[in-house]
NUSE-834178 format. One line per 10 residues: number of its first residue (from 0); their letters; for each residue x, y, z of N, C-alpha, C, CB. Coordinates in nm, 4 decimals. Glycine has a CB too. Layout:
! NUSE-834178
NUM> a> X:Y:Z:X:Y:Z:X:Y:Z:X:Y:Z ~ ...
This chain:
! NUSE-834178
0> mgridarmte> 16.1135:7.7417:9.7563:16.1140:7.8576:9.6495:15.9532:7.9200:9.6818:16.1405:7.7896:9.4626 ~ 15.9799:8.0575:9.6892:15.8668:8.1246:9.7214:15.7376:8.1312:9.6067:15.9185:8.2591:9.7556 ~ 15.6212:8.1858:9.6545:15.5192:8.1915:9.5414:15.5671:8.2543:9.4295:15.3977:8.2588:9.5765 ~ 15.6256:8.3859:9.4407:15.6468:8.4798:9.3189:15.7645:8.3919:9.2263:15.7083:8.6528:9.3752 ~ 15.8561:8.3336:9.3051:15.9529:8.2606:9.2146:15.9037:8.1402:9.1488:16.0699:8.2211:9.2876 ~ 15.7949:8.0710:9.2104:15.7269:7.9630:9.1392:15.6464:8.0259:9.0300:15.6369:7.8774:9.2333 ~ 15.5838:8.1466:9.0412:15.5135:8.2258:8.9242:15.6056:8.2662:8.8101:15.4489:8.3585:8.9785 ~ 15.7297:8.3023:8.8382:15.8327:8.3185:8.7410:15.8554:8.1965:8.6713:15.9548:8.3648:8.7988 ~ 15.8854:8.0928:8.7324:15.9175:7.9675:8.6844:15.8067:7.9184:8.5809:15.9338:7.8726:8.8031 ~ 15.6807:7.9431:8.6193:15.5566:7.8975:8.5519:15.5300:7.9957:8.4242:15.4281:7.9005:8.6607
10> lglelpppwt> 15.5915:8.1292:8.4417:15.5650:8.2197:8.3325:15.7156:8.2210:8.2130:15.5308:8.3847:8.4146 ~ 15.8064:8.1358:8.2716:15.9080:8.1212:8.1903:16.0179:8.2363:8.1954:15.8522:8.1056:8.0639 ~ 15.9998:8.3182:8.2917:16.0916:8.4411:8.3174:16.2083:8.3972:8.3888:16.0229:8.5552:8.4005 ~ 16.2919:8.4716:8.3283:16.4620:8.4394:8.3873:16.5174:8.5702:8.4407:16.5838:8.3843:8.2518 ~ 16.5830:8.5789:8.5282:16.6360:8.7047:8.5552:16.7792:8.7186:8.4978:16.6331:8.7285:8.7021 ~ 16.8368:8.8391:8.4740:16.9547:8.8495:8.4038:17.0705:8.8021:8.4911:16.9732:8.9884:8.3563 ~ 17.1813:8.7976:8.4461:17.2944:8.7714:8.5134:17.3706:8.8988:8.5839:17.3782:8.7044:8.4178 ~ 17.4251:8.9069:8.6844:17.4773:9.0259:8.7574:17.5463:9.1070:8.6408:17.5850:8.9848:8.8851 ~ 17.5268:9.2414:8.6590:17.6123:9.3212:8.5870:17.6444:9.4420:8.6398:17.5682:9.3409:8.4722 ~ 17.7000:9.5440:8.5786:17.7958:9.6600:8.6414:17.6978:9.7728:8.5878:17.9807:9.6707:8.5767
20> prgrfapfrr> 17.6717:9.8718:8.6605:17.5932:9.9731:8.6489:17.6677:10.0805:8.5286:17.5719:10.0326:8.8006 ~ 17.6124:10.1406:8.4794:17.6588:10.2234:8.3443:17.6990:10.3587:8.4219:17.5194:10.2498:8.2083 ~ 17.6756:10.3992:8.5398:17.6975:10.5184:8.6020:17.7201:10.5131:8.7583:17.5873:10.6007:8.5692 ~ 17.7225:10.6218:8.8341:17.7469:10.6198:8.9416:17.5927:10.6330:9.0267:17.8533:10.7204:8.9566 ~ 17.5363:10.5216:9.0506:17.4115:10.5216:9.1147:17.3802:10.3876:9.1807:17.3076:10.5577:9.0181 ~ 17.2946:10.3747:9.2665:17.2602:10.2634:9.3189:17.1361:10.1853:9.2433:17.2348:10.2954:9.4545 ~ 17.1297:10.0792:9.2405:17.0349:10.0034:9.1714:16.9014:10.0144:9.2441:17.0810:9.8605:9.1579 ~ 16.8904:10.0411:9.3721:16.7775:10.0781:9.4470:16.8014:10.1555:9.5600:16.7097:9.9726:9.4844 ~ 16.7043:10.1998:9.6097:16.7031:10.2874:9.7366:16.5686:10.2427:9.8141:16.7024:10.4603:9.6978 ~ 16.5818:10.2021:9.9411:16.4547:10.1841:10.0085:16.4288:10.2986:10.1359:16.4550:10.0278:10.0654
30> dgrlvflsgq> 16.3123:10.3093:10.1454:16.2688:10.4185:10.2438:16.1469:10.3609:10.3140:16.2323:10.5637:10.1695 ~ 16.1509:10.3146:10.4291:16.0446:10.2188:10.5003:16.0131:10.1266:10.4016:15.9081:10.2885:10.5546 ~ 15.8644:10.1313:10.3957:15.8356:10.0179:10.2967:15.8386:10.0461:10.1477:15.7031:9.9649:10.3238 ~ 15.8772:10.1578:10.1081:15.9089:10.2018:9.9542:16.0217:10.1592:9.9150:15.9142:10.3437:9.9246 ~ 16.0139:10.1104:9.7801:16.1540:10.0614:9.7052:16.1567:10.1563:9.5739:16.1531:9.8761:9.6553 ~ 16.2698:10.2270:9.5518:16.2656:10.3061:9.4347:16.3774:10.2472:9.3483:16.2828:10.4613:9.4651 ~ 16.3299:10.1935:9.2325:16.4278:10.0937:9.1314:16.4811:10.2129:9.0300:16.3253:9.9460:9.0298 ~ 16.6210:10.2250:9.0376:16.6794:10.2888:8.9226:16.6342:10.2448:8.7672:16.8241:10.2657:8.9394 ~ 16.6340:10.3461:8.6918:16.6072:10.3001:8.5746:16.7018:10.1961:8.5059:16.5933:10.4055:8.5036 ~ 16.6191:10.0970:8.4277:16.7152:9.9912:8.3630:16.6825:9.9872:8.2368:16.7112:9.8502:8.4168
40> icewggevtl> 16.7920:9.9661:8.1375:16.7764:9.9771:8.0039:16.7523:9.8246:7.9563:16.9023:10.0514:7.9382 ~ 16.7451:9.8173:7.8361:16.7102:9.6522:7.7691:16.8465:9.6049:7.7498:16.6166:9.6410:7.6007 ~ 16.9160:9.5745:7.8467:17.0540:9.4988:7.8551:17.0663:9.3796:7.9076:17.1429:9.5619:7.9220 ~ 17.1399:9.2847:7.8631:17.1533:9.1520:7.9045:17.3017:9.0998:7.8986:17.0636:9.0685:7.8205 ~ 17.3344:9.0674:8.0151:17.5121:9.0185:8.0055:17.5862:9.1235:7.9614:17.5546:8.8924:7.8941 ~ 17.5643:9.2608:7.9906:17.6492:9.3743:7.9633:17.6443:9.4366:7.8237:17.7824:9.3352:7.9892 ~ 17.5314:9.3702:7.7507:17.5063:9.4211:7.6195:17.3734:9.4603:7.6006:17.5395:9.3299:7.5215 ~ 17.3761:9.5865:7.5231:17.2360:9.6247:7.4916:17.1786:9.5501:7.3972:17.2222:9.7532:7.4511 ~ 17.0417:9.4977:7.4279:16.9808:9.3834:7.3341:16.9156:9.4692:7.2281:16.8641:9.2741:7.4121 ~ 16.8717:9.5888:7.2136:16.8184:9.6604:7.1134:16.8440:9.7897:7.0984:16.7050:9.6508:7.1154
50> kgpvgeggvs> 16.8912:9.8407:7.0041:16.9156:9.9867:7.0061:16.8294:10.0837:6.9124:17.0569:10.0049:6.9707 ~ 16.8159:10.2063:6.9748:16.7127:10.2837:6.9038:16.7596:10.3576:6.7760:16.6557:10.3840:6.9982 ~ 16.6729:10.4451:6.7112:16.5568:10.4784:6.7692:16.4273:10.3912:6.7240:16.5402:10.6186:6.7425 ~ 16.3294:10.4021:6.7783:16.2132:10.3079:6.7411:16.1128:10.4059:6.6695:16.1410:10.2281:6.8801 ~ 16.0627:10.3387:6.5550:15.9920:10.4025:6.4536:16.0453:10.4488:6.3272:15.9427:10.4973:6.5033 ~ 15.9484:10.4453:6.2312:15.9945:10.5006:6.0879:16.1021:10.4424:6.0408:16.0263:10.6407:6.0823 ~ 16.1093:10.3123:5.9953:16.2062:10.2295:5.9326:16.3153:10.1972:6.0205:16.2565:10.2894:5.8150 ~ 16.3176:10.2460:6.1449:16.4027:10.2048:6.2482:16.3791:10.0677:6.3260:16.3999:10.3082:6.3384 ~ 16.3661:10.0618:6.4384:16.3260:9.9579:6.5278:16.1774:9.9534:6.5267:16.3804:9.9791:6.6681 ~ 16.0825:9.8347:6.5138:15.9497:9.8066:6.5275:15.9065:9.8372:6.6734:15.9240:9.6647:6.4871
60> peearmaari> 15.7823:9.8895:6.6756:15.7359:9.8909:6.8068:15.7186:9.7571:6.8763:15.6161:9.9585:6.8075 ~ 15.6957:9.6489:6.7986:15.6775:9.5169:6.8478:15.8248:9.4730:6.9142:15.6261:9.4165:6.7218 ~ 15.9270:9.5072:6.8506:16.0779:9.4793:6.9086:16.0978:9.5550:7.0025:16.1936:9.4984:6.8209 ~ 16.0483:9.6759:7.0261:16.0745:9.7523:7.1315:15.9836:9.7104:7.2452:16.0623:9.8917:7.0959 ~ 15.8663:9.6581:7.2384:15.7979:9.6181:7.3468:15.8618:9.4949:7.4147:15.6625:9.5946:7.3076 ~ 15.9186:9.4052:7.3259:16.0053:9.2994:7.3823:16.1160:9.3482:7.4670:16.0629:9.2194:7.2757 ~ 16.1731:9.4542:7.4324:16.3184:9.5161:7.4906:16.2540:9.5627:7.6365:16.3989:9.6713:7.3823 ~ 16.1227:9.6052:7.6279:16.0754:9.6577:7.7663:16.0485:9.5447:7.8512:15.9460:9.7468:7.7597 ~ 16.0427:9.4312:7.8205:16.0225:9.3063:7.8881:16.1651:9.2955:7.9762:15.9938:9.1747:7.7738 ~ 16.2650:9.2838:7.8887:16.4125:9.2942:7.9442:16.4215:9.3773:8.0349:16.5126:9.3302:7.8559
70> calnllyclr> 16.3743:9.5140:8.0284:16.3837:9.6163:8.1328:16.3124:9.5631:8.2623:16.3180:9.7536:8.0826 ~ 16.2108:9.5092:8.2417:16.1326:9.4614:8.3512:16.2066:9.3490:8.4393:16.0009:9.4077:8.2939 ~ 16.2722:9.2541:8.3580:16.3458:9.1654:8.4222:16.4755:9.2061:8.5068:16.3765:9.0806:8.3284 ~ 16.5320:9.3241:8.4170:16.6297:9.3900:8.4908:16.5887:9.4530:8.6221:16.6841:9.4859:8.4101 ~ 16.4710:9.5066:8.6467:16.4147:9.5813:8.7631:16.3768:9.4634:8.8547:16.2833:9.6830:8.7246 ~ 16.3237:9.3591:8.8206:16.2989:9.2504:8.9117:16.4365:9.1912:8.9710:16.2166:9.1390:8.8356 ~ 16.5483:9.1965:8.9047:16.6763:9.1384:8.9512:16.7147:9.2437:9.0779:16.7998:9.1325:8.8175 ~ 16.6920:9.3770:9.0399:16.7203:9.4672:9.1388:16.6123:9.4681:9.2597:16.7317:9.6002:9.0727 ~ 16.4935:9.4318:9.2299:16.4149:9.4279:9.3219:16.4340:9.3274:9.4348:16.3087:9.4181:9.2667 ~ 16.4882:9.2045:9.3752:16.5314:9.0888:9.4536:16.6360:9.1305:9.5546:16.5866:8.9783:9.3624
80> lacdgdldrv> 16.7101:9.2017:9.5102:16.8253:9.2802:9.5971:16.7703:9.3476:9.7000:16.9075:9.3852:9.5204 ~ 16.6774:9.4288:9.6549:16.6037:9.5169:9.7680:16.5431:9.4291:9.8701:16.4844:9.6105:9.7083 ~ 16.4772:9.3252:9.8215:16.3995:9.2281:9.9229:16.4776:9.1295:9.9970:16.2968:9.1467:9.8516 ~ 16.6034:9.1465:9.9812:16.6960:9.0434:10.0447:16.6662:8.8905:9.9814:16.6701:9.0443:10.2154 ~ 16.6366:8.8930:9.8605:16.5844:8.7652:9.7928:16.4707:8.7180:9.7871:16.6307:8.6751:9.8278 ~ 16.3635:8.7806:9.8495:16.2400:8.7177:9.8577:16.1376:8.8046:9.8148:16.2137:8.6708:9.9856 ~ 16.1120:8.7778:9.6690:16.0145:8.8597:9.6025:15.8585:8.8478:9.6644:16.0185:8.8170:9.4500 ~ 15.8520:8.7453:9.7562:15.7145:8.7611:9.8095:15.6979:8.8731:9.8948:15.6723:8.6463:9.8818 ~ 15.7863:8.9406:9.9570:15.7739:9.0723:10.0308:15.7350:9.1721:9.9706:15.8770:9.1142:10.0826 ~ 15.7194:9.1738:9.8124:15.6424:9.2714:9.7637:15.5190:9.3006:9.7849:15.6450:9.2666:9.6675
90> gsvlrlggfv> 15.4521:9.4132:9.8246:15.3207:9.4258:9.8442:15.2432:9.5010:9.7398:15.3043:9.4810:9.9637 ~ 15.2830:9.5816:9.6659:15.2371:9.6397:9.5095:15.3369:9.7192:9.4420:15.1073:9.7387:9.5122 ~ 15.3165:9.7001:9.3232:15.3954:9.7931:9.2232:15.3141:9.9243:9.2128:15.4133:9.7229:9.0676 ~ 15.3622:10.0356:9.2607:15.2918:10.1559:9.2541:15.2970:10.2388:9.1216:15.3388:10.2339:9.3597 ~ 15.4348:10.2595:9.0655:15.4543:10.3300:8.9438:15.5560:10.2622:8.8635:15.4915:10.4697:8.9674 ~ 15.5286:10.2657:8.7365:15.6601:10.2447:8.6215:15.6744:10.3856:8.5634:15.6256:10.1217:8.4780 ~ 15.7869:10.4114:8.5282:15.8156:10.5264:8.4250:15.8951:10.4650:8.2980:15.9110:10.6514:8.4986 ~ 15.8356:10.4801:8.1930:15.8894:10.4251:8.0690:15.9584:10.5250:7.9669:15.7778:10.3576:8.0003 ~ 16.0585:10.4999:7.9145:16.1235:10.6037:7.8044:16.1561:10.5101:7.6978:16.2673:10.6938:7.8546 ~ 16.1094:10.5776:7.5821:16.1280:10.5148:7.4586:16.2176:10.5951:7.3669:15.9987:10.4902:7.3966
100> ncvpgfplsp> 16.3268:10.5385:7.3398:16.4383:10.6316:7.2503:16.3820:10.6000:7.1047:16.6275:10.5776:7.2682 ~ 16.3075:10.7158:7.0403:16.2299:10.7023:6.9276:16.2421:10.8170:6.8400:16.0970:10.6804:6.9620 ~ 16.1980:10.8090:6.7367:16.1843:10.9463:6.6352:16.0693:11.0220:6.6661:16.1692:10.9127:6.4748 ~ 16.1126:11.1615:6.6436:16.0157:11.2650:6.6588:15.8601:11.2326:6.6296:16.0596:11.3714:6.5710 ~ 15.8013:11.2242:6.7130:15.6486:11.2280:6.6788:15.5981:11.0725:6.6934:15.6200:11.2911:6.5121 ~ 15.6694:10.9947:6.7544:15.6276:10.8674:6.7669:15.5103:10.8615:6.8547:15.7319:10.7855:6.8121 ~ 15.4200:10.7727:6.8144:15.2798:10.7949:6.9025:15.2804:10.6552:6.9947:15.1162:10.8073:6.7886 ~ 15.3509:10.5578:6.9945:15.3245:10.4214:7.0249:15.3895:10.4027:7.1791:15.3935:10.3187:6.9042 ~ 15.4585:10.4970:7.2446:15.5264:10.4767:7.3490:15.4427:10.3860:7.4630:15.5686:10.6101:7.3925 ~ 15.3213:10.4199:7.5006:15.2463:10.3512:7.5774:15.2357:10.1951:7.5231:15.1178:10.4251:7.5865
110> fvidgatdvf> 15.2148:10.1696:7.3949:15.2174:10.0379:7.3454:15.3454:9.9687:7.3948:15.2076:10.0382:7.1933 ~ 15.4905:10.0265:7.3528:15.5994:9.9676:7.3986:15.6158:9.9237:7.5402:15.6893:10.0434:7.3703 ~ 15.5935:10.0257:7.6098:15.6009:10.0298:7.7788:15.5065:9.9095:7.8324:15.5364:10.1926:7.8488 ~ 15.3991:9.8769:7.7660:15.3188:9.7823:7.8018:15.3893:9.6322:7.8141:15.2106:9.7893:7.7062 ~ 15.5011:9.6264:7.7254:15.5825:9.5252:7.7586:15.6287:9.4826:7.8999:15.6788:9.5486:7.6941 ~ 15.6628:9.5919:7.9500:15.7166:9.5803:8.1108:15.5820:9.5823:8.1813:15.8265:9.7209:8.1725 ~ 15.4840:9.6490:8.1815:15.3506:9.6390:8.2587:15.3153:9.4993:8.2634:15.2314:9.7209:8.1934 ~ 15.3097:9.4271:8.1422:15.2627:9.2969:8.1216:15.3358:9.1937:8.2266:15.2885:9.2588:7.9693 ~ 15.4720:9.2239:8.2328:15.5671:9.1192:8.3108:15.4991:9.1508:8.4691:15.7688:9.1612:8.2934 ~ 15.4959:9.2727:8.5043:15.4633:9.3053:8.6491:15.3388:9.2513:8.6721:15.4621:9.4537:8.6849
120> idlfgeagvh> 15.2288:9.2767:8.6043:15.0944:9.2363:8.6189:15.0865:9.0785:8.6172:15.0086:9.3006:8.5065 ~ 15.1476:9.0180:8.5086:15.1379:8.8732:8.5065:15.2017:8.8116:8.6281:15.2012:8.8182:8.3822 ~ 15.2996:8.8528:8.7030:15.3664:8.7901:8.7867:15.3202:8.8401:8.9326:15.5071:8.8067:8.7527 ~ 15.2618:8.9556:8.9383:15.2338:8.9992:9.0741:15.0465:9.0021:9.0821:15.3194:9.1693:9.0998 ~ 14.9925:8.9737:8.9616:14.8512:8.9977:8.9554:14.7989:9.1309:9.0057:14.7874:8.8961:9.0270 ~ 14.6824:9.1523:9.0861:14.6406:9.2862:9.0932:14.7429:9.3472:9.1644:14.5085:9.3078:9.1534 ~ 14.8336:9.3012:9.2566:14.9158:9.3831:9.3041:15.0089:9.4528:9.2049:14.9789:9.3186:9.3958 ~ 15.0312:9.3959:9.0970:15.1188:9.4425:8.9844:15.0607:9.5656:8.9118:15.1388:9.3273:8.8811 ~ 14.9234:9.6042:8.9181:14.8673:9.6961:8.8336:14.9334:9.8402:8.9023:14.6919:9.6805:8.8309 ~ 14.9567:9.9292:8.8098:15.0355:10.0342:8.8661:15.0394:10.1617:8.7857:15.1691:9.9868:8.8854
130> artavgvsgl> 15.0328:10.2834:8.8467:15.0353:10.4116:8.7743:15.1520:10.4069:8.6880:15.0402:10.5350:8.8672 ~ 15.1768:10.4777:8.5714:15.2602:10.4843:8.4688:15.2689:10.6070:8.4015:15.2321:10.3944:8.3877 ~ 15.3903:10.6168:8.3633:15.4250:10.7271:8.2550:15.4926:10.6576:8.1236:15.5367:10.8435:8.3221 ~ 15.4930:10.6852:8.0118:15.5431:10.6422:7.8723:15.5615:10.7589:7.8093:15.4510:10.5512:7.7884 ~ 15.6972:10.7982:7.7901:15.7127:10.9098:7.7096:15.8452:10.8637:7.5960:15.7454:11.0502:7.8157 ~ 15.8377:10.9400:7.5102:15.9539:10.9430:7.3707:16.0447:11.0135:7.4343:15.9124:11.0234:7.2109 ~ 16.1755:10.9805:7.3978:16.2749:11.0558:7.4348:16.3755:11.0423:7.3081:16.3297:11.0107:7.5763 ~ 16.4809:11.1323:7.2985:16.5669:11.1306:7.1767:16.7012:11.0441:7.1964:16.6048:11.2816:7.1388 ~ 16.7193:10.9903:7.3210:16.8233:10.9198:7.3515:16.8247:10.8456:7.4998:16.9294:11.0095:7.3331 ~ 16.8849:10.7384:7.4999:16.9316:10.6639:7.6111:17.0705:10.6085:7.6362:16.8581:10.5684:7.6154
140> pgnaavevda> 17.0854:10.5738:7.7564:17.2114:10.5328:7.7805:17.2405:10.4150:7.6753:17.2256:10.4918:7.9305 ~ 17.3502:10.3993:7.6219:17.3935:10.2897:7.5283:17.3321:10.3028:7.4051:17.3655:10.1556:7.5777 ~ 17.2551:10.4113:7.3699:17.1551:10.4004:7.2571:17.0473:10.3068:7.2743:17.2193:10.3638:7.1360 ~ 17.0243:10.2595:7.3871:16.9156:10.1646:7.4202:16.7875:10.1972:7.3684:16.9008:10.1507:7.5585 ~ 16.6941:10.1152:7.3249:16.5672:10.1543:7.2850:16.4769:10.1894:7.3777:16.5146:10.0680:7.2175 ~ 16.4787:10.1332:7.5064:16.4005:10.1463:7.5986:16.4589:10.1449:7.7356:16.3134:10.0607:7.5806 ~ 16.3793:10.2014:7.8295:16.4326:10.2082:7.9536:16.3434:10.2465:8.0734:16.5339:10.2930:7.9439 ~ 16.3235:10.1656:8.1784:16.2251:10.1601:8.2886:16.2497:10.1699:8.3935:16.1656:10.0756:8.2994 ~ 16.1964:10.2517:8.4951:16.2187:10.2594:8.6370:16.1051:10.2205:8.7159:16.2572:10.3889:8.6749 ~ 16.0932:10.2141:8.8437:15.9659:10.1613:8.9123:15.9899:10.2163:9.0808:15.9545:9.9669:8.8937
150> ilslkeg> 15.8460:10.2213:9.1135:15.8511:10.2529:9.2673:15.7632:10.1481:9.3190:15.7981:10.4079:9.3137 ~ 15.7881:10.0672:9.4210:15.7166:9.9485:9.4622:15.6872:9.9639:9.6130:15.7997:9.8170:9.4309 ~ 15.6003:9.9083:9.6653:15.5888:9.8972:9.8308:15.6025:9.7750:9.8675:15.4595:9.9413:9.8959 ~ 15.6630:9.7504:9.9926:15.6931:9.6127:10.0556:15.5709:9.5939:10.1601:15.8532:9.6077:10.1361 ~ 15.5302:9.4550:10.1739:15.4366:9.4252:10.2763:15.4828:9.4638:10.4070:15.4042:9.2885:10.2767 ~ 15.3818:9.5013:10.4951:15.4387:9.5070:10.6379:15.5064:9.3924:10.6980:15.3372:9.5359:10.7267 ~ 15.5853:9.4238:10.8017:15.6413:9.3117:10.8724:15.7661:9.2719:10.8362:15.5656:9.2062:10.8636
């Protein structure tokens, strides 16, 4: 078991079971040391775990923040594929892009996407600190409350 796998166990993080993408795309693309991860919604076992919109009598920001954690776990699943099963190959998390299916004027998209950010920082430490975008949108696949994508770099060698 690698260092990152041991840290996942320590944090109580579990990766999702395999799933079928909702569209015609690859879960990741590699270009040299860069890994581009396709956006992942808050889906587990083929079911959307939290549907939007977030805010004003709908889904709470706290619930959406937990859904962002699920997005991060789905990203880690794809990242493991991109790293041939070895998450210790990750050099750094460069960027996360977060999308919150929310009511107009919802001001807490950064708070929601912190749920995904926390997973990467807790797991990778300083290497998990990243640039980020967190925006509100009017809809996501499966009416999911949250979607997150990522760009990472692998260690040399």
